[in-house]
TORKOL-496799 format. One record per residue (C-alpha): residue number from 1; residue in one letter; chain; z negated, x, y. Coordinates in steps of 0.1 Angstrom, whole numbers, plus 2048, in hexadecimal, padded with zeros to 3 digits. Each point is the difference from the previous one (the first is absolute). Layout:
ROTOR  marmi  dokol  kolfi   c3   c1   c2
ROTOR    NUM      A      A    Z    X    Y
...
***
This chain:
ROTOR  marmi  dokol  kolfi   c3   c1   c2
ROTOR      1      M      A  D63  B58  674
ROTOR      2      L      A  7FE  7DE  7EF
ROTOR      3      G      A  804  7F5  7DF
ROTOR      4      A      A  7FF  7DB  7ED
ROTOR      5      D      A  804  7F0  7E6
ROTOR      6      E      A  7F0  7DE  7EA
ROTOR      7      A      A  7F3  7F4  7DD
ROTOR      8      G      A  806  7E1  7F1
ROTOR      9      K      A  824  7F1  806
ROTOR     10      G      A  7FF  7EF  7E1
ROTOR     11      P      A  7D9  7F1  7F1
ROTOR     12      V      A  803  7E0  7FB
ROTOR     13      L      A  7DA  804  811
ROTOR     14      G      A  7EF  80A  817
ROTOR     15      P      A  811  80F  824
ROTOR     16      M      A  819  81B  807
ROTOR     17      V      A  7EC  81F  818
ROTOR     18      A      A  819  816  819
ROTOR     19      A      A  7EC  81F  805
ROTOR     20      A      A  80C  81A  81A
ROTOR     21      V      A  7F5  824  800
ROTOR     22      R      A  7FE  818  824
ROTOR     23      A      A  7F9  820  7F3
ROTOR     24      Y      A  811  826  809
ROTOR     25      P      A  80A  80D  7DC
ROTOR     26      D      A  7E3  815  7FC
ROTOR     27      A      A  7E7  7EA  809
ROTOR     28      I      A  811  7ED  7DD
ROTOR     29      P      A  7EF  807  7E0
ROTOR     30      D      A  80B  815  7E6
ROTOR     31      G      A  80C  7F0  7E1
ROTOR     32      V      A  7FE  7DE  80D
ROTOR     33      D      A  82B  7E9  7F5
ROTOR     34      D      A  809  7E8  7FD
ROTOR     35      S      A  7E5  7EA  7F3
ROTOR     36      K      A  813  7ED  7E3
ROTOR     37      R      A  802  825  7EF
ROTOR     38      L      A  7D3  803  807
ROTOR     39      S      A  7E2  7F7  7EB
ROTOR     40      P      A  7F1  7E2  814
ROTOR     41      A      A  7DF  81A  802
ROTOR     42      R      A  819  817  811
ROTOR     43      R      A  80B  7E7  817
ROTOR     44      E      A  7DA  7FB  809
ROTOR     45      E      A  7F7  826  80F
ROTOR     46      L      A  820  805  80C
ROTOR     47      D      A  7FA  7E1  812
ROTOR     48      A      A  7DD  805  80C
ROTOR     49      A      A  815  825  80E
ROTOR     50      L      A  811  7F0  81A
ROTOR     51      R      A  7ED  7E3  809
ROTOR     52      D      A  7DD  823  806
ROTOR     53      D      A  81D  81C  815
ROTOR     54      D      A  7FB  7F4  820
ROTOR     55      R      A  823  817  806
ROTOR     56      V      A  80E  7DF  7EE
ROTOR     57      E      A  805  7DD  80F
ROTOR     58      V      A  803  7DE  7E6
ROTOR     59      A      A  80C  7DD  7FE
ROTOR     60      V      A  802  7E5  7E7
ROTOR     61      A      A  816  7DF  80A
ROTOR     62      V      A  7F7  7DE  7E7
ROTOR     63      V      A  816  7F0  7F4
ROTOR     64      P      A  7F5  7DC  7F5
ROTOR     65      V      A  810  7E9  7E4
ROTOR     66      D      A  7FD  7DF  81D
ROTOR     67      R      A  81A  81B  80D
ROTOR     68      I      A  810  80B  7E6
ROTOR     69      D      A  80D  7E0  7F2
ROTOR     70      D      A  809  7F5  820
ROTOR     71      P      A  822  7F2  7FD
ROTOR     72      A      A  80B  809  824
ROTOR     73      T      A  7FF  826  7EE
ROTOR     74      D      A  807  816  7E6
ROTOR     75      M      A  7EF  826  7F7
ROTOR     76      N      A  817  81A  810
ROTOR     77      T      A  7FA  7E3  81D
ROTOR     78      L      A  7D8  807  800
ROTOR     79      T      A  803  827  7F1
ROTOR     80      V      A  80A  808  826
ROTOR     81      A      A  7EF  7E7  80E
ROTOR     82      G      A  7E4  812  7E7
ROTOR     83      Q      A  80B  827  806
ROTOR     84      A      A  7FF  7F7  825
ROTOR     85      E      A  7DF  7F4  804
ROTOR     86      A      A  7ED  81B  7F2
ROTOR     87      L      A  817  81C  812
ROTOR     88      A      A  7F7  7EC  826
ROTOR     89      A      A  7D9  805  7F5
ROTOR     90      V      A  808  825  806
ROTOR     91      A      A  823  80B  809
ROTOR     92      E      A  7FA  80B  821
ROTOR     93      A      A  826  80B  817
ROTOR     94      G      A  818  819  7F4
ROTOR     95      D      A  7F1  801  7DE
ROTOR     96      R      A  81B  802  7E6
ROTOR     97      A      A  7F3  7EA  7E1
ROTOR     98      V      A  815  804  7DB
ROTOR     99      V      A  7FB  7DD  7EA
ROTOR    100      D      A  805  7EE  7DE
ROTOR    101      A      A  820  7F5  801
ROTOR    102      G      A  7FC  7DC  7F5
ROTOR    103      D      A  82B  7F6  801
ROTOR    104      V      A  81E  811  7F7
ROTOR    105      S      A  80B  801  820
ROTOR    106      E      A  7E9  81F  809
ROTOR    107      S      A  809  801  826
ROTOR    108      R      A  7F9  7D8  803
ROTOR    109      F      A  7E4  806  7F1
ROTOR    110      A      A  7F5  81E  81A
ROTOR    111      D      A  80D  7EB  81C
ROTOR    112      R      A  7EB  7E1  7FA
ROTOR    113      V      A  7E1  812  7F9
ROTOR    114      A      A  80A  813  820
ROTOR    115      D      A  807  7DF  816
ROTOR    116      A      A  7E0  7EF  7F2
ROTOR    117      V      A  7ED  823  806
ROTOR    118      A      A  80B  7F6  826
ROTOR    119      D      A  7FD  7E1  7FC
ROTOR    120      G      A  7DF  7F8  7F6
ROTOR    121      E      A  7E6  7E8  812
ROTOR    122      D      A  7E4  813  7FD
ROTOR    123      D      A  811  81E  809
ROTOR    124      D      A  806  80C  820
ROTOR    125      G      A  82A  80C  800
ROTOR    126      T      A  7FA  81F  7E7
ROTOR    127      G      A  829  80B  7F7
ROTOR    128      I      A  7FC  814  7E4
ROTOR    129      D      A  819  818  7ED
ROTOR    130      V      A  802  7F1  7DC
ROTOR    131      T      A  811  805  7DB
ROTOR    132      A      A  803  7F2  7EF
ROTOR    133      E      A  808  808  7D3
ROTOR    134      H      A  800  7F5  7DA
ROTOR    135      G      A  7E6  812  7F6
ROTOR    136      A      A  7F2  812  81D
ROTOR    137      D      A  7DA  7FA  7F3
ROTOR    138      E      A  80C  81C  7E7
ROTOR    139      S      A  813  81E  816
ROTOR    140      Y      A  7E2  7F5  822
ROTOR    141      P      A  7DB  811  7F7
ROTOR    142      V      A  7F9  7E5  81F
ROTOR    143      V      A  814  7E4  7F3
ROTOR    144      A      A  7EA  806  7DC
ROTOR    145      A      A  7E9  7FA  814
ROTOR    146      A      A  802  7E2  809
ROTOR    147      S      A  80B  7F7  7E4
ROTOR    148      V      A  7E0  807  7F2
ROTOR    149      V      A  7F1  7F2  81B
ROTOR    150      A      A  80E  7DE  7F9
ROTOR    151      K      A  7F8  802  7DC
ROTOR    152      V      A  7D9  801  803
ROTOR    153      E      A  802  7EC  81B
ROTOR    154      R      A  810  7E7  7EA
ROTOR    155      D      A  7F1  803  7DE
ROTOR    156      R      A  7DD  7F8  818
ROTOR    157      I      A  80F  7E4  802
ROTOR    158      V      A  808  7F7  7E1
ROTOR    159      A      A  7DE  813  7F1
ROTOR    160      D      A  7F0  7E6  81B
ROTOR    161      L      A  811  7E2  7F2
ROTOR    162      D      A  7F9  80A  7DD
ROTOR    163      A      A  7DB  800  804
ROTOR    164      A      A  7FF  7DC  813
ROTOR    165      Y      A  811  7F0  7E7
ROTOR    166      R      A  7EF  80F  7E4
ROTOR    167      D      A  7E3  7F2  80B
ROTOR    168      R      A  810  7DC  806
ROTOR    169      G      A  804  804  7D7
ROTOR    170      Y      A  822  81B  7FD
ROTOR    171      D      A  803  81A  7F1
ROTOR    172      G      A  811  80A  814
ROTOR    173      V      A  823  800  81A
ROTOR    174      G      A  80B  821  7F3
ROTOR    175      S      A  81A  818  811
ROTOR    176      G      A  80E  7E7  811
ROTOR    177      Y      A  825  805  7F3
ROTOR    178      P      A  815  7E9  7EF
ROTOR    179      S      A  805  817  7E1
ROTOR    180      D      A  7DA  7FD  7FA
ROTOR    181      P      A  7F0  7EB  7DF
ROTOR    182      A      A  7DD  7FE  814
ROTOR    183      T      A  817  7F4  824
ROTOR    184      R      A  814  7E3  7E9
ROTOR    185      E      A  7E0  7F2  7EC
ROTOR    186      F      A  7E8  801  821
ROTOR    187      L      A  819  7E7  810
ROTOR    188      R      A  811  7F0  7E3
ROTOR    189      A      A  7D5  7F8  7F8
ROTOR    190      Y      A  7FC  7F5  82E
ROTOR    191      V      A  81A  7E6  7FD
ROTOR    192      D      A  7EC  7F6  7DD
ROTOR    193      R      A  7E6  7FB  814
ROTOR    194      E      A  7FF  7F4  827
ROTOR    195      G      A  823  7F3  7F8
ROTOR    196      D      A  80D  81A  81D
ROTOR    197      L      A  808  826  807
ROTOR    198      P      A  7E8  814  811
ROTOR    199      E      A  803  80B  825
ROTOR    200      C      A  807  820  7F7
ROTOR    201      A      A  81E  7F3  7EB
ROTOR    202      R      A  822  807  80C
ROTOR    203      R      A  808  7E2  7FE
ROTOR    204      S      A  826  809  805
ROTOR    205      W      A  805  81A  7E3
ROTOR    206      S      A  813  7F2  7E2
ROTOR    207      T      A  7DC  804  7EC
ROTOR    208      C      A  7ED  7E7  80D
ROTOR    209      E      A  818  7E5  7FF
ROTOR    210      D      A  80A  808  7DB
ROTOR    211      V      A  7D5  800  7FD
ROTOR    212      L      A  802  7E0  80E
ROTOR    213      A      A  81D  7F0  7EF
ROTOR    214      A      A  7F2  80B  7DF
ROTOR    215      A      A  7DC  7E6  808
ROTOR    216      E      A  816  7E8  80F
ROTOR    217      Q      A  811  800  7E1
ROTOR    218      S      A  7E4  808  7E5
ROTOR    219      A      A  7EE  7E2  819
ROTOR    220      L      A  821  7EA  7F2
ROTOR    221      D      A  7FC  806  7E2
ROTOR    222      E      A  7DF  7F1  7F8
ROTOR    223      F      A  803  7E2  816
***
C-alpha cells in the first residue's frame, strides 16, 4: 500500500515537499501519526526508521519557489504534481494508494493524482488505484508516515536556509510561515539591505507584497 502527503503549502519561504511511502502495514513504525501532532525529535526518529527499513520505500518531490510563483499554476495543481511525482518513484502497477486530499473534492483530487502518475514523464505509465481523503494522515498510518517524511525533509531545507542566511549576517529565517514574527523580520531586514526579496521567498504571497510595499513607502517617506 502507498501513502502520500505534503508539507509546506502555506509558508512564504522555501519549497513545498511531497512524500510517498510504500510499505506493508506491519512495516510502519508504532506511534506514527500526523506530523503536526509529533515533536520534531519524534519526527526525526520515525523518518530514520522508515528510511532504514528495507521493507519500506520512500520518495520525496520538492516543488521549488519559482514553480509555486508561476502564475500559470495553483496550489491544488502543484499538490497533485508533487504527490504524483513522489508516488511514481515508488509505485508498481496495480498498487493502491491513499493520499491526503488537497482539493475540496476528494474524488477529483484522487483522479488527478492517478492520471498524473500514469502520465508522468519519468515513469513507465504505471497505473495505480488512488483514494483521496481529507485528514488521511490521521486515519491511515502509511499516509501519516508520508506526512512525517515530507515534514522532516521540508524542515531540513528550511534549516539549511536558516544557516545560509545566518552566515550572511541575518538573524535566521524562522519557520518560514507568514505568522512567524522571525520570518517577517527576516524579510523586512533582507529587503531593507538588498532592495529586493530573497530567492527563497514566494514572491506571489501577500506577505512578500506587504513587505515590498512597506519598504517602498518607507523610501518615499525618507525622500
